[in-house]
N, C-alpha and C positions, 0 to 999 in steps of 0.2 A: 952429847946425846943421852937420852934417858933409856935405860934398859928395863924391859918389862920384868918384874920380879920373878925369879925362878925360871927364867927363859933366856935363851941367847939372842932374842930379838930386840931390836930397837923399837920404841914406841913413844915418841915424845908427847903424843896426845894423852897417854895414860898418866903422865906426870900431873896434869891438871884435872883429868877425869877420874876421880877417885871412886872407890866403892861407895862412899857416902853420897857422892854426886849421882851415881847410878841409881841408888835407892830413891833419892829425892826426885829424880827424873821419872822413875816408874810411878811413884805416888802422884806426881803432878799429872802425868798422862792419864792415869786411872781416874783422877778427880774430874778431869775434863770430859772423859768418855762417859763415866757413870753419873755425872751430875751436870748435864749440859746447861742448866739454868744459872750459871755462875756469872762472872763479870762480862763475858762475851758469849755470843751464841754460835753454835755450829749446826750446820744442816746435816743430820744423820740419815736423811731420807734415802740417799743412794745405797745405804747399807741396810737400813731397816726394811726397805722394800724387797730386798733379795735374800733376807736372812734365812728363809726357808729352803733355799737352793744353795747347796754347799759350793758348787763350782762357780756360780754367779757371784756369790759373796766373796770368795777368794779373788776372783777376777776384778771385782769392784775395788777391793782393798789394794790389790796389786796396782791397778791403774792410778788410784788416788795417791798412794804413798810411795810406790816404787817405779812409777812410770812404765809399768808393764814388764819389768825385768826380774820378777821374782823367780829364783831358781826352783827347779822341780823338787829338790829335797826339802826346801822350805815349804812349798805347797803341800807336800805330803804330811809334814809335821803339823802344819797349821790345820789341815783337814782333820787330823786325829784329835787335836785339841778342841776344835769347833764341834766335832761330832759328839764329844763327851758332855756338851752342854744340854740342859733339859728344855730350854725354851729359846725362842728367837732372839730375845734381848741378850741373853747370855752368849748366843752365837755371834752376833755382830760385834758385841763389846769385846769378846775374846779375840776375834779376828783383828780388830783395830789395835787393841792393846799389845798383843804379841808382835804384830808387824811393826808398830811404832817403837817397840823396845829392841827390835832386831838390829844387828850391826849393819844390815843392808839399808835400813832407814837412817841410822845414825851417821853414815858416811855417804858421800856421793857415789852411787853404784851404777 
């Protein structure tokens, strides 16, 4: 079994999910969200249409990516990050990006 560095915990998935992989995953997700006209298309309408309403945006992202199981502390952190954005595009992109990078999205929660 693989030990997580500097921790008494076992985490075999961290043996293959390296820090480099984490950065590459983040870059890939951001490229998809911020440049949707790439090799495939995504419909961002469910998020862009509610970007002006904080709770509806968080609910939409929660339903789409976490099956409605987003913990309250994550909702609060996400709300703070979204509120710091100056425009609606930044709001929905931040909501999707941070949720897709979360551990709750990375594993079946």
